[in-house]
C-alpha positions as CSV (number, residue, x, y, z in Angstrom):
1,M,-15.4,-5.5,-100.1
2,A,-17.5,-2.4,-99.6
3,E,-17.8,-3.2,-95.9
4,D,-14.0,-3.1,-95.6
5,L,-13.7,0.5,-96.7
6,K,-13.0,3.2,-94.2
7,F,-13.3,6.9,-94.9
8,E,-12.0,9.9,-93.1
9,L,-13.5,13.3,-94.0
10,S,-12.0,16.6,-92.9
11,L,-14.1,18.7,-90.6
12,E,-14.6,21.2,-93.4
13,V,-15.9,18.5,-95.8
14,A,-18.1,17.0,-93.2
15,E,-19.6,20.4,-92.4
16,N,-20.2,21.1,-96.1
17,L,-21.8,17.7,-96.5
18,E,-24.2,18.5,-93.7
19,T,-24.9,22.0,-94.9
20,F,-25.6,20.9,-98.5
21,S,-27.6,18.0,-97.3
22,E,-30.0,20.4,-95.6
23,L,-30.0,22.9,-98.5
24,L,-30.6,20.3,-101.2
25,K,-32.8,18.0,-99.1
26,K,-30.6,15.0,-100.0
27,D,-29.0,12.5,-97.7
28,A,-25.2,12.4,-97.4
29,N,-24.9,9.0,-99.0
30,T,-26.7,10.2,-102.1
31,M,-24.5,13.2,-102.4
32,L,-21.3,11.2,-101.8
33,N,-22.4,8.6,-104.4
34,E,-23.2,11.3,-107.0
35,A,-19.9,13.1,-106.3
36,L,-17.9,9.9,-106.7
37,E,-19.7,8.9,-109.9
38,Q,-18.9,12.3,-111.3
39,Y,-15.3,12.0,-110.2
40,F,-14.9,8.6,-111.8
41,E,-16.4,9.9,-115.1
42,N,-14.1,12.9,-115.2
43,E,-11.0,10.7,-114.4
44,Q,-12.0,8.2,-117.1
45,K,-12.3,11.0,-119.6
46,K,-8.9,12.3,-118.6
47,L,-7.4,8.8,-119.0
48,L,-9.0,8.4,-122.4
49,E,-7.8,11.8,-123.6
50,K,-4.3,11.1,-122.3
51,N,-4.2,7.7,-124.1
52,L,-5.4,9.4,-127.3
53,E,-2.7,12.1,-127.0
54,D,0.0,9.4,-126.3
55,E,-1.2,7.5,-129.3
56,N,-1.3,10.6,-131.5
57,A,2.2,11.6,-130.3
58,M,3.6,8.3,-131.6
59,T,1.8,8.5,-135.0
60,N,1.6,12.1,-135.9
61,L,4.1,11.9,-138.8
62,D,3.4,10.0,-142.0
63,F,6.1,7.9,-143.7
64,D,7.5,10.7,-145.9
65,E,7.6,13.3,-143.1
66,F,9.4,10.8,-140.9
67,W,12.1,9.9,-143.4
68,D,12.3,13.4,-145.1
69,D,15.4,14.7,-143.2
70,V,17.2,11.3,-142.9
71,D,20.5,11.1,-144.8
72,I,21.6,7.7,-145.8
């Protein structure tokens, strides 16, 4: 599957990649892999936080608080 992927980088990103490659003495593949790993970690954290917020939003009232203002 990895061989089927195609990437297009903007000129600015390609230039930054080349510049930082020289400054950090790292090859572009290493930097791209590091950046993507960090991106995936950040996105996973966001998804977990959102799921937790959604779960808390559904369960933030206890039984008495929920039924307190209900008139039967």
